[in-house]
C-alpha positions as CSV (number, residue, x, y, z in Angstrom):
1,X,42.0,-14.9,-33.3
2,X,41.1,-14.0,-29.7
3,X,37.4,-14.7,-28.9
4,X,35.2,-14.7,-25.8
5,X,35.9,-17.9,-23.8
6,X,32.2,-18.2,-22.8
7,X,28.7,-18.5,-24.3
8,X,26.0,-15.9,-23.7
9,X,23.1,-17.3,-21.7
10,X,21.1,-14.1,-20.7
11,X,20.8,-10.8,-22.6
12,X,19.7,-7.4,-21.6
13,X,18.3,-4.7,-24.0
14,X,20.5,-1.7,-24.6
15,X,18.8,1.8,-24.4
16,X,19.0,3.7,-27.8
17,X,18.4,7.5,-27.4
18,X,18.5,10.5,-29.6
19,X,21.1,13.3,-29.5
20,X,18.6,16.0,-28.5
21,X,17.4,13.8,-25.6
22,X,21.0,13.3,-24.4
23,X,21.8,17.0,-24.5
24,X,18.9,17.6,-22.2
25,X,19.7,14.8,-19.9
26,X,23.3,15.9,-19.5
27,X,22.1,19.5,-18.8
28,X,19.8,18.1,-16.1
29,X,22.7,16.1,-14.7
30,X,24.7,19.3,-14.3
31,X,27.2,18.0,-16.8
32,X,28.3,15.3,-14.4
33,X,28.0,11.8,-15.9
34,X,27.6,10.2,-12.5
35,X,24.1,11.8,-12.2
36,X,22.9,10.2,-15.5
37,X,20.4,7.3,-15.1
38,X,21.6,4.0,-16.5
39,X,18.4,3.9,-18.7
40,X,19.8,6.8,-20.6
41,X,23.2,5.1,-21.4
42,X,23.8,3.1,-24.5
43,X,27.3,1.8,-23.7
44,X,28.4,2.3,-20.1
45,X,32.2,2.5,-19.6
46,X,32.1,4.6,-16.5
47,X,33.7,1.8,-14.4
48,X,34.6,-1.8,-14.3
49,X,33.8,-2.0,-10.6
50,X,30.8,-4.3,-9.9
51,X,29.5,-4.0,-13.4
52,X,30.7,-7.3,-14.8
53,X,28.6,-10.3,-15.8
54,X,28.7,-13.2,-13.3
55,X,29.0,-16.8,-14.5
56,X,26.4,-19.6,-14.3
57,X,28.6,-21.1,-11.6
58,X,28.5,-17.9,-9.5
59,X,24.7,-17.6,-9.8
60,X,24.4,-21.3,-8.9
61,X,26.6,-20.8,-5.8
62,X,24.4,-17.9,-4.6
63,X,21.5,-20.3,-4.1
64,X,23.7,-22.1,-1.6
65,X,24.2,-19.0,0.5
66,X,24.0,-19.6,4.3
67,X,22.5,-16.4,5.7
68,X,23.5,-17.2,9.3
69,X,24.4,-14.0,11.1
70,X,27.5,-15.6,12.6
71,X,29.6,-18.5,11.5
72,X,28.1,-18.8,8.1
73,X,29.5,-21.6,6.0
74,X,29.6,-19.2,3.1
75,X,32.2,-17.1,4.9
76,X,34.4,-20.1,5.4
77,X,34.3,-20.9,1.7
78,X,35.2,-17.3,1.0
79,X,38.0,-17.3,3.6
80,X,39.5,-20.5,2.3
81,X,39.7,-19.1,-1.3
82,X,41.2,-15.8,-0.2
83,X,43.7,-17.4,2.1
84,X,44.7,-19.9,-0.7
85,X,45.4,-17.0,-3.1
86,X,47.0,-14.5,-0.7
87,X,48.5,-16.6,2.1
88,X,47.4,-14.1,4.7
89,X,46.3,-15.2,8.2
90,X,43.4,-12.8,8.8
91,X,40.6,-12.5,6.3
92,X,38.1,-9.7,7.0
93,X,35.2,-9.2,4.6
94,X,33.7,-5.8,3.8
95,X,30.8,-4.7,1.7
96,X,33.2,-3.1,-0.9
97,X,36.8,-1.8,-1.2
98,X,35.9,1.6,0.1
99,X,34.9,0.1,3.4
100,X,38.2,-1.8,3.6
101,X,40.0,1.5,3.0
102,X,38.1,3.4,5.6
103,X,38.7,0.7,8.2
104,X,42.5,0.4,7.5
105,X,43.2,4.1,7.4
106,X,41.1,4.8,10.5
107,X,43.6,2.5,12.2
108,X,46.8,3.6,10.5
109,X,46.0,7.2,9.3
110,X,45.6,10.3,11.3
111,X,46.8,13.9,11.5
112,X,50.5,14.2,10.4
113,X,50.7,10.7,8.9
114,X,52.2,10.3,5.5
115,X,51.2,7.4,3.2
116,X,53.2,6.9,0.0
117,X,52.1,4.8,-3.1
118,X,52.8,4.4,-6.8
119,X,49.5,6.3,-7.3
120,X,46.6,6.3,-4.9
121,X,43.2,6.1,-6.5
122,X,40.4,8.5,-5.7
123,X,38.6,6.7,-2.8
124,X,41.9,5.6,-1.3
125,X,43.2,9.2,-1.3
126,X,39.9,10.4,0.1
127,X,39.9,7.9,3.0
128,X,43.5,8.8,3.8
129,X,42.9,12.5,3.7
130,X,39.6,12.2,5.7
131,X,41.7,11.0,8.7
132,X,44.0,14.0,8.4
133,X,46.8,12.1,6.9
134,X,48.5,13.0,3.5
135,X,48.7,10.8,0.5
136,X,51.8,10.9,-1.7
137,X,52.3,9.5,-5.2
138,X,55.6,8.3,-6.6
139,X,54.9,7.0,-10.1
140,X,57.9,5.8,-12.2
141,X,59.3,8.6,-14.4
142,X,58.1,6.9,-17.6
143,X,54.6,6.7,-16.3
144,X,54.1,10.4,-17.1
145,X,55.1,9.9,-20.8
146,X,51.8,8.7,-22.2
147,X,53.0,8.0,-25.7
148,X,56.0,5.8,-24.7
149,X,55.8,2.0,-24.6
150,X,57.1,0.2,-21.5
151,X,56.3,-3.1,-19.9
152,X,55.6,-1.9,-16.3
153,X,54.6,1.8,-16.3
154,X,52.6,1.2,-13.0
155,X,55.8,0.8,-10.9
156,X,56.6,2.9,-8.0
157,X,59.7,5.1,-8.2
158,X,61.9,3.2,-5.7
159,X,64.5,6.0,-5.3
160,X,61.9,8.6,-4.5
161,X,60.2,6.2,-2.1
162,X,63.4,5.5,-0.1
163,X,64.4,9.2,-0.2
164,X,60.9,10.0,1.2
165,X,61.3,7.5,4.0
166,X,64.7,8.8,4.8
167,X,63.4,12.4,5.0
168,X,60.8,11.5,7.6
169,X,60.7,9.4,10.7
170,X,59.2,6.0,10.3
171,X,56.6,6.9,13.0
172,X,55.1,9.3,10.5
173,X,54.8,6.7,7.8
174,X,52.4,4.0,9.0
175,X,52.5,1.9,5.8
176,X,53.6,1.9,2.2
177,X,50.9,1.2,-0.4
178,X,51.2,-0.3,-3.9
179,X,48.2,-0.4,-6.3
180,X,48.2,-3.3,-8.8
181,X,47.4,-2.6,-11.5
182,X,47.9,1.2,-11.2
183,X,44.5,2.5,-12.1
184,X,45.2,6.3,-11.9
185,X,48.4,5.7,-13.8
186,X,46.5,4.2,-16.8
187,X,45.8,0.7,-15.6
188,X,49.4,-0.1,-16.0
189,X,51.0,-3.2,-14.3
190,X,53.6,-3.4,-11.6
191,X,56.5,-5.8,-12.0
192,X,57.3,-8.5,-9.5
193,X,60.8,-7.0,-9.1
194,X,59.2,-3.7,-8.2
195,X,56.9,-5.3,-5.7
196,X,59.8,-7.2,-4.1
197,X,62.0,-4.1,-3.9
198,X,59.2,-2.0,-2.5
199,X,58.8,-4.7,0.2
200,X,62.5,-4.7,0.9
201,X,62.6,-0.9,1.3
202,X,59.5,-0.9,3.6
203,X,60.8,-3.6,5.8
204,X,64.3,-2.2,6.0
205,X,62.8,0.7,7.9
206,X,60.2,-1.3,9.8
207,X,57.2,-0.1,7.9
208,X,54.3,-2.4,7.0
209,X,53.7,-2.9,3.2
210,X,50.2,-3.3,1.9
211,X,48.9,-4.0,-1.7
212,X,45.7,-2.6,-3.1
213,X,45.0,-5.7,-5.1
214,X,41.6,-5.1,-6.7
215,X,43.1,-6.1,-10.1
216,X,45.7,-8.6,-8.9
217,X,44.9,-11.3,-11.5
218,X,45.3,-8.9,-14.4
219,X,48.6,-7.7,-12.9
220,X,49.8,-11.3,-12.5
221,X,48.9,-12.0,-16.2
222,X,51.1,-9.1,-17.3
223,X,53.9,-10.4,-15.2
224,X,53.6,-13.8,-16.9
225,X,53.6,-12.2,-20.3
226,X,56.3,-9.6,-19.8
227,X,58.7,-10.4,-17.0
228,X,61.6,-12.8,-17.4
229,X,61.4,-16.0,-15.4
230,X,57.6,-16.1,-15.1
231,X,56.7,-17.4,-18.6
232,X,56.0,-20.9,-17.3
233,X,54.4,-20.1,-14.0
234,X,50.7,-20.3,-13.4
235,X,48.7,-17.2,-12.6
236,X,48.0,-18.4,-9.1
237,X,51.7,-19.1,-8.5
238,X,52.5,-15.5,-9.6
239,X,49.7,-14.1,-7.5
240,X,50.9,-16.0,-4.4
241,X,54.4,-14.6,-4.9
242,X,53.1,-11.1,-5.2
243,X,51.3,-11.4,-1.9
244,X,54.2,-13.1,-0.2
245,X,56.1,-9.8,-0.1
246,X,53.4,-7.9,1.6
247,X,52.1,-7.7,5.2
248,X,48.6,-7.3,4.0
249,X,46.2,-6.2,1.3
250,X,42.9,-4.6,0.7
251,X,40.6,-5.3,-2.2
252,X,37.5,-4.1,-3.9
253,X,36.4,-7.6,-5.1
254,X,34.0,-5.9,-7.6
255,X,36.9,-6.1,-10.1
256,X,39.0,-9.3,-10.1
257,X,36.4,-10.9,-7.8
258,X,34.1,-10.9,-10.9
259,X,31.2,-10.0,-8.6
260,X,28.8,-7.2,-8.2
261,X,29.7,-6.3,-4.6
262,X,32.2,-7.2,-1.9
263,X,35.7,-6.6,-0.7
264,X,38.1,-7.5,2.1
265,X,41.2,-6.7,4.2
266,X,43.7,-9.5,4.6
267,X,46.8,-9.3,6.8
268,X,49.3,-11.2,8.9
269,X,49.5,-8.4,11.4
270,X,47.6,-9.5,14.5
271,X,47.1,-6.0,16.0
272,X,45.8,-4.4,12.9
273,X,43.4,-7.4,12.3
274,X,42.1,-7.1,15.9
275,X,41.4,-3.4,15.5
276,X,39.9,-3.9,12.1
277,X,37.4,-6.4,13.4
278,X,36.3,-4.1,16.2
279,X,35.6,-1.3,13.6
280,X,33.9,-3.8,11.3
281,X,31.5,-4.9,14.0
282,X,30.6,-1.3,14.9
283,X,30.1,-0.1,11.4
284,X,29.7,-2.9,8.9
285,X,28.5,-6.1,10.4
286,X,29.7,-9.3,12.1
287,X,33.2,-10.6,11.3
288,X,31.9,-13.5,9.2
289,X,29.9,-11.3,6.8
290,X,31.2,-7.7,7.0
291,X,28.1,-6.0,5.6
292,X,27.6,-8.6,2.8
293,X,24.7,-10.9,2.2
294,X,26.3,-14.4,2.6
295,X,25.2,-15.4,-0.9
296,X,27.6,-12.6,-2.2
297,X,30.4,-14.4,-0.3
298,X,29.5,-17.5,-2.3
299,X,29.7,-15.6,-5.6
300,X,33.1,-14.1,-4.6
301,X,34.5,-17.5,-3.7
302,X,33.8,-18.7,-7.2
303,X,34.6,-15.4,-9.0
304,X,38.1,-15.0,-7.4
305,X,39.1,-18.4,-8.8
306,X,37.5,-17.7,-12.2
307,X,39.6,-14.5,-12.5
308,X,42.7,-16.6,-12.3
309,X,41.8,-18.6,-15.5
310,X,44.4,-17.8,-18.2
311,X,42.0,-18.1,-21.1
312,X,39.7,-15.5,-19.5
313,X,42.6,-13.2,-18.7
314,X,43.9,-13.5,-22.3
315,X,40.5,-12.5,-23.6
316,X,40.2,-9.7,-21.1
317,X,43.5,-8.1,-21.8
318,X,43.1,-8.5,-25.6
319,X,39.6,-6.9,-25.6
320,X,41.1,-3.8,-23.9
321,X,43.9,-3.8,-26.5
322,X,41.4,-4.2,-29.3
323,X,39.6,-0.9,-28.3
324,X,43.0,0.8,-27.9
325,X,44.0,-0.3,-31.4
326,X,40.8,0.9,-32.9
327,X,41.2,4.3,-31.4
328,X,44.8,4.5,-32.6
329,X,43.7,3.6,-36.1
330,X,41.5,6.7,-36.0
331,X,44.4,8.9,-34.8
332,X,43.0,9.4,-31.3
333,X,45.8,9.9,-28.7
334,X,45.7,7.3,-25.9
335,X,48.0,6.3,-23.0
336,X,50.3,3.6,-24.2
337,X,50.5,0.6,-23.9
338,X,46.9,-0.3,-23.1
339,X,46.4,-1.6,-19.6
340,X,44.4,-4.3,-18.0
341,X,40.9,-3.0,-17.5
342,X,40.6,0.3,-19.5
343,X,41.7,2.4,-22.4
344,X,42.7,6.0,-21.4
345,X,42.3,8.9,-23.8
346,X,45.1,11.5,-23.5
347,X,42.9,14.6,-23.0
348,X,45.8,17.0,-23.1
349,X,46.6,15.9,-26.6
350,X,42.9,15.5,-27.6
351,X,42.0,19.1,-26.7
352,X,45.3,21.0,-26.3
353,X,43.3,24.3,-26.4
354,X,41.6,23.5,-23.0
355,X,43.9,24.1,-20.0
356,X,43.9,21.8,-17.0
357,X,41.9,24.1,-14.7
358,X,39.1,24.0,-17.3
359,X,38.9,20.2,-17.1
360,X,39.6,19.0,-20.6
361,X,38.8,15.3,-19.7
362,X,35.3,16.2,-18.5
363,X,34.6,18.3,-21.6
364,X,35.6,15.3,-23.8
365,X,33.6,12.8,-21.6
366,X,30.5,15.0,-21.9
367,X,30.8,15.3,-25.7
368,X,31.3,11.5,-26.0
369,X,28.0,11.0,-24.2
370,X,26.2,13.6,-26.3
371,X,27.5,12.1,-29.5
372,X,26.7,8.5,-28.9
373,X,25.3,7.8,-25.5
374,X,28.6,6.4,-24.3
375,X,29.4,7.1,-20.6
376,X,33.1,7.4,-19.7
377,X,34.9,9.0,-16.7
378,X,37.4,11.8,-16.3
379,X,40.7,10.8,-14.6
380,X,42.4,14.2,-14.3
381,X,42.2,17.6,-12.7
382,X,38.5,17.3,-11.9
383,X,39.2,14.1,-9.9
384,X,42.6,15.0,-8.5
385,X,43.4,18.7,-9.1
386,X,43.5,21.1,-6.1
387,X,43.0,24.8,-5.4
388,X,45.9,25.9,-3.2
389,X,45.5,28.4,-0.4
390,X,47.4,31.0,-2.5
391,X,44.6,30.7,-5.1
392,X,46.7,28.9,-7.7
393,X,45.6,25.6,-9.2
394,X,47.6,22.4,-8.9
395,X,46.6,20.2,-11.8
396,X,46.7,16.4,-11.8
397,X,49.7,14.5,-13.2
398,X,47.5,13.3,-16.0
399,X,44.5,14.6,-18.0
400,X,42.8,11.4,-19.1
401,X,39.4,10.0,-20.0
402,X,39.0,6.4,-18.9
403,X,37.0,3.9,-20.9
404,X,36.7,1.1,-18.3
405,X,35.4,-2.1,-19.9
406,X,33.1,-4.2,-17.7
407,X,34.1,-7.9,-17.5
408,X,32.3,-10.3,-19.8
409,X,29.6,-7.8,-20.8
410,X,30.3,-6.1,-24.2
411,X,31.4,-7.7,-27.4
412,X,34.0,-6.2,-29.8
413,X,31.1,-4.9,-32.0
414,X,30.0,-2.7,-29.1
415,X,33.6,-1.4,-28.8
416,X,33.7,-0.6,-32.5
417,X,30.7,1.5,-32.0
418,X,32.5,3.3,-29.1
419,X,35.5,3.9,-31.3
420,X,33.4,5.4,-34.0
421,X,31.6,7.7,-31.6
422,X,34.9,9.0,-30.2
423,X,36.2,9.4,-33.7
424,X,33.3,11.7,-34.5
425,X,34.0,13.8,-31.4
426,X,37.7,13.9,-32.3
427,X,36.9,15.4,-35.7
428,X,35.3,18.4,-34.2
429,X,37.5,18.6,-31.1
430,X,38.4,22.2,-31.7
431,X,34.8,23.2,-30.9
432,X,34.9,21.7,-27.4
433,X,34.8,24.2,-24.6
434,X,36.4,24.2,-21.1
435,X,34.3,23.8,-18.0
436,X,34.0,25.2,-14.5
437,X,32.7,23.8,-11.2
438,X,29.6,25.5,-9.8
439,X,29.3,23.2,-6.8
440,X,31.7,20.8,-5.1
441,X,31.9,18.6,-2.0
442,X,35.0,18.6,0.2
443,X,35.9,15.0,-0.7
444,X,35.6,13.0,-3.9
445,X,34.1,16.1,-5.6
446,X,33.9,14.5,-9.0
447,X,31.1,12.1,-7.9
448,X,28.7,14.9,-7.1
449,X,30.1,18.2,-8.6
450,X,28.0,20.5,-10.7
451,X,29.6,21.9,-13.8
452,X,28.8,24.2,-16.7
453,X,30.6,25.2,-19.9
454,X,32.7,28.3,-20.0
455,X,31.3,30.6,-22.6
């Protein structure tokens, strides 16, 4: 039996609300769950980013934070850990992953640039598009088959990647990205073979290869469990090999850094590192803190190593699987197999009567909140769909509802409650209505959009 490899030292009360109250709060939030106050949430599965519980060792390390503006010893602890894991020469801290994306793509992006990936996540895509560049996704063919089991559904389609590069000049493609694990593709892992071959293709054409590594430890664990030849290797050995094929990485350390804030860019490319430091100083802070309190660098230095612990990773992956199994027992369609950080409801199968342009995932997410105070997030056409100039609607590849599980926060009893809430919604799914947008921003619209039901 898998159990939590830790003891609980501090507890926080959970808000319990009534259905009528939740209906009103959701209406006030314009049917956008990002606008809900955390005090009105019973179980919060909106994201696993920065929402985990830190360990006693991390809290202890924070008291040793050296808040020097420049040359802080806390930075050098952080740098040593990141370099030990990634092997990269230049370690540039940022206040979170989005800042790392903005800096990297302001250097390598720009009008006419083309940036391929297995699947870019929302902030990555937005930071690319904000520079005038275009983001392209090449998921493996099996990734789109939500009910089929495969070991590495997060892989990039290598044939499409090479064909894409051959179709354009290398000057138009400033880098190739690979997200591990593949969040927008259902939290699915990427195999070491796929990482290696992506690197070979990129370098064959003289194109830098970067890894978005915010869940690198979870990806390494899947490689150990599923890929031949890695059964006896440690998680850090696997992680080091993953990074050895890349020219650099960027990370939101709010995931596998097991911390509440922080991120970084790491690279062996001197010119990119030099440009990144200039932008960092102008917009984030000095190069030895990058917009972070130095005590947060201390927490990250500890958390990055804790994330490599195999007993923790086994518990982490099994807890996600537990929720997935409970939903399957109740007949609820999910993306299979369960991934590293979240369970994804297949909204297309949950509510087949709601078309993509009426955002079935958002309709389901709203109803889950109304039913039981559980906050989730839509990963579908609200997040990624686009209205073309012709007026036609281009839907997302997937219509999903993500149940992202914060690290070391909820017990399986909490997740049983979540499964029961979703089961009640599923039983009256035919009554769910489509939705329309009444306000949207030009980028990352799902964060601030206003919606209403279609009558």
